[in-house]
C-alpha positions in Angstrom: 0.0 0.0 0.0 2.8 2.4 0.9 4.6 1.6 -2.4 1.4 2.5 -4.3 1.1 5.9 -2.6 4.8 6.6 -3.2 4.4 5.5 -6.9 1.4 7.7 -7.2 3.1 10.8 -5.7 6.2 10.2 -7.9 4.0 10.1 -11.1 2.5 13.5 -10.1 6.0 14.9 -9.3 7.7 14.0 -12.6 5.5 16.2 -14.9 5.9 19.1 -12.4 9.6 18.6 -12.3 9.7 18.5 -16.2 7.8 21.9 -16.5 10.1 23.5 -13.9 13.2 22.3 -15.8 11.8 23.2 -19.2 10.8 26.7 -18.0 14.2 27.4 -16.5 15.9 26.1 -19.6 13.8 28.4 -22.0 14.4 31.4 -19.8 18.1 30.8 -20.0 18.2 30.0 -23.8 15.9 32.6 -24.9 16.4 35.4 -22.5 16.2 38.8 -24.1 18.4 40.6 -21.4 21.1 42.8 -22.6 24.6 41.7 -21.7 26.1 43.5 -18.9 29.2 45.2 -20.5 32.2 46.8 -18.9 33.7 49.7 -20.9 37.3 51.0 -20.7 39.8 52.9 -22.8 42.2 50.5 -24.6 45.8 51.4 -25.2 47.1 51.5 -28.7 50.1 49.3 -29.0 51.1 49.8 -32.6 50.0 51.4 -35.9 50.1 48.5 -38.3 49.3 50.4 -41.6 47.6 53.5 -43.0 45.6 53.4 -46.2 45.1 56.9 -47.7 42.4 58.0 -50.2 41.2 61.5 -51.1 40.1 63.3 -47.9 40.3 60.0 -46.0 42.7 57.9 -43.9 42.1 54.3 -42.6 44.3 53.4 -39.7 44.9 49.7 -39.0 46.0 49.5 -35.3 46.6 47.0 -32.6 45.1 47.6 -29.1 46.1 45.9 -25.9 43.4 44.3 -23.8 43.4 43.2 -20.1 42.2 39.8 -21.2 41.1 38.1 -24.5 37.4 38.6 -23.8 37.6 42.3 -24.8 36.4 43.7 -28.2 36.4 47.0 -29.9 33.4 49.4 -29.1 34.1 52.8 -30.3 36.8 55.4 -31.0 36.9 59.2 -30.6 38.8 62.1 -32.2 39.7 65.3 -30.5 41.0 67.7 -33.2 43.2 70.7 -32.2 44.5 72.6 -35.2 46.5 70.0 -37.3 46.6 67.4 -34.4 44.2 64.7 -34.0 44.1 62.8 -30.7 42.5 59.3 -31.1 41.2 57.1 -28.2 39.8 53.7 -28.5 37.1 52.2 -26.1 36.8 48.4 -25.6 34.1 46.5 -24.1 33.8 43.2 -22.2 30.7 41.1 -21.3 31.0 40.5 -17.6 29.5 37.1 -17.8 32.2 35.7 -20.1 34.9 33.7 -18.4 38.4 34.3 -19.9 41.9 33.5 -18.9 43.6 36.4 -17.1 46.4 37.2 -19.7 47.0 40.3 -21.5 45.7 40.3 -25.1 45.5 42.3 -28.2 42.9 43.0 -31.0 43.1 44.5 -34.3 41.1 47.7 -34.9 40.4 49.7 -38.1 39.9 53.5 -37.5 38.4 55.4 -40.5 39.1 59.2 -40.5 37.2 61.5 -42.8 39.0 64.8 -43.4 37.2 68.0 -44.1 40.2 69.1 -46.3 43.4 67.8 -47.4 46.8 68.7 -45.8 49.2 67.4 -43.2 48.0 66.2 -39.9 49.6 64.6 -36.8 47.7 61.7 -35.3 48.3 60.9 -31.6 46.9 57.5 -30.5 46.5 57.1 -26.8 48.2 54.6 -24.7 46.4 54.6 -21.4 48.6 52.0 -19.6 51.7 54.2 -19.6 50.2 57.6 -20.4 52.4 57.9 -23.6 51.2 58.7 -27.1 52.0 57.0 -30.4 52.4 59.7 -32.9 52.4 59.7 -36.8 52.2 62.5 -39.3 50.6 62.0 -42.7 49.6 64.0 -45.7 45.9 63.5 -46.6 45.4 64.0 -50.3 
C-alpha cells in the first residue's frame, strides 16, 4: 500500500519537475536581457598600416586588452589645429569567463578629413600615459 502511494506521488511529481526544468531552460536560452558590458579605454600598442584616399585615412592599429574577452566598441577624435588625438574604447561582457592574460585586438579606424593637408595623429596608450604619434599628408 505504501509503495502504491509513493508511486502515485512520483507520477505527479515527474511532470511538475519536467515543467520546472523546461521553463528554466527556456528562460536561460531565450532570455532577451542585454549583456552587462564593462567599458574602458584601450591602449594603442602599434600602428600597423595606413591606407590613404582623397580626404580620408584608414588606420589599422593593434590595441592591448586586459584579457582576451575584450572587443572593440568605439573610437573618438579630439581635433586641435592639425593634431588629432585618437582614443579607443573596448567592451567586455562581464558574464564571459576568460583566462587572465593580456591580449591584443586588431582595430580599423576610419578618418574622414574636411580638407586635404598634413595632420599629426596621436593614438592614446592609457597604460603608460604615452602617445604613439604619426604625421601623414591627406590627399
